[in-house]
N, C-alpha and C positions, 0 to 999 in steps of 0.2 A: 325529178331531175329532167331537164330538157333533153330532147333527142339530139344527139351530136350530128353535125352536118358532115363530119369527116372522121374516119377511123383508120386504123392501121393493122396489118396482119402481124403475127409474131415474127415471121421471117423478115419482113421489112423493118420491124423494130430492131432486130439483130444488126441489120446493115446500118441503121441509124447509130447504134452504139459504137460500131467500128468507125464510122465517119466522125462522130463526136470526139472520140479519142484523138483523132488526127487533126481535126479542124476546129474544135471547140464548139460553141453554140451554133446551131443551124437554123435554117428557115426553108420552107417550101413555097414555091410559086407555081400556080397553074395558069398558064397564059392562053394556050390554044394557038400559039403562033407557029413559026416555022420550026425547023429542026425536027424534034420528035413530036410535033403537033400537039396532041392533048396529053402528053406525058407530064407528070409533075416534075419540076426541076428543084433539086436540092442544092442550096448554096450555104457557104459560111455566112452566119448572120451579118448583115450589112453589105455583103458582096453584090446584092441585087437591090437596085434603088426602087423603092416602092413609089407609086404615083398616086395622084388623087383619085384615080379610077380603080384602085385596088381595094379589096375588102379582105378582112381577116374573118375566116369562117370557123376557126377553131384551132386546136392544137392536137398533134399526134405524137405520142411518146416524148412529150416535152418540147416539141418543135412547132412553132407557129406555122399555120397554113393559110396562105393568101391566094386570092384568085382575082383575075381581072373582072371588072364589073360586067362587061359584055359576055364573058364566059359564064359568070354566075347566073345571068339571065337564062342561059340554056340549061344549066344544071341545077337550078334552085329547087326543083321538085325531086331531086335524087340525093341519096346519101352516098358520099364518095368513100371508097376504101383504098388506101395506099397499099400496094402490093409490090413485090419484087420478083423478077424472072431472070434467068440466065440470058446473057446476050448483051451486045454493045448497042447502046442507043447513039443517035447522032446529035448529041447535045453537049452542053457545058456542065451538066449536072455532076455532082461530086462522086456519085457511085460508079460512073462509067469505067474508071480504071480498075475497079474490082471485078469487071467482067459480068456485071449485072445491071439491070435498069429498073427504075421505079415505073410503075404504071398504075392507072386508076381503074378499079371496078366500080360500077355504080348500080344502084337499084332504086326504084321509086319508093317514096315513103308510104307507109300505110296511112289511112285517114287519121288515126289516133296520133301517130308520130308527127304528121304534118301540122297538127293543132298545137304542138308543144315543142317547136324547134328552138335550138340554141340561137342566141342573138348573133347578128353579123355586125362587125365593127368597120366603119369607114375609116380609111387612112388619111384622107385629106379634107 
């Protein structure tokens, strides 16, 4: 089985369950832009328009996870883990009204993991 590029903590998965009940299917996008900077943004599926420079690097708890190509270049040697912490972020992400915010923890792949990474899908 290939090494996943993105994972999720049990706590973040619980927030996903809550958001899915209210908003239906969801999606994550990691842009590295303004607002919360490098925090992953959670949207109702289709509420964020993906571009040709976006890549799908996996799914977490049934939610597709996309990243801008330029950000992927910075993070391609690391495994990302979606986590959640108390506090309000300055973003449009769906979890903000719950008083929590998603964030990313990362770690470098081992040599063995790097040799067997899950594929990346181009969106455009």
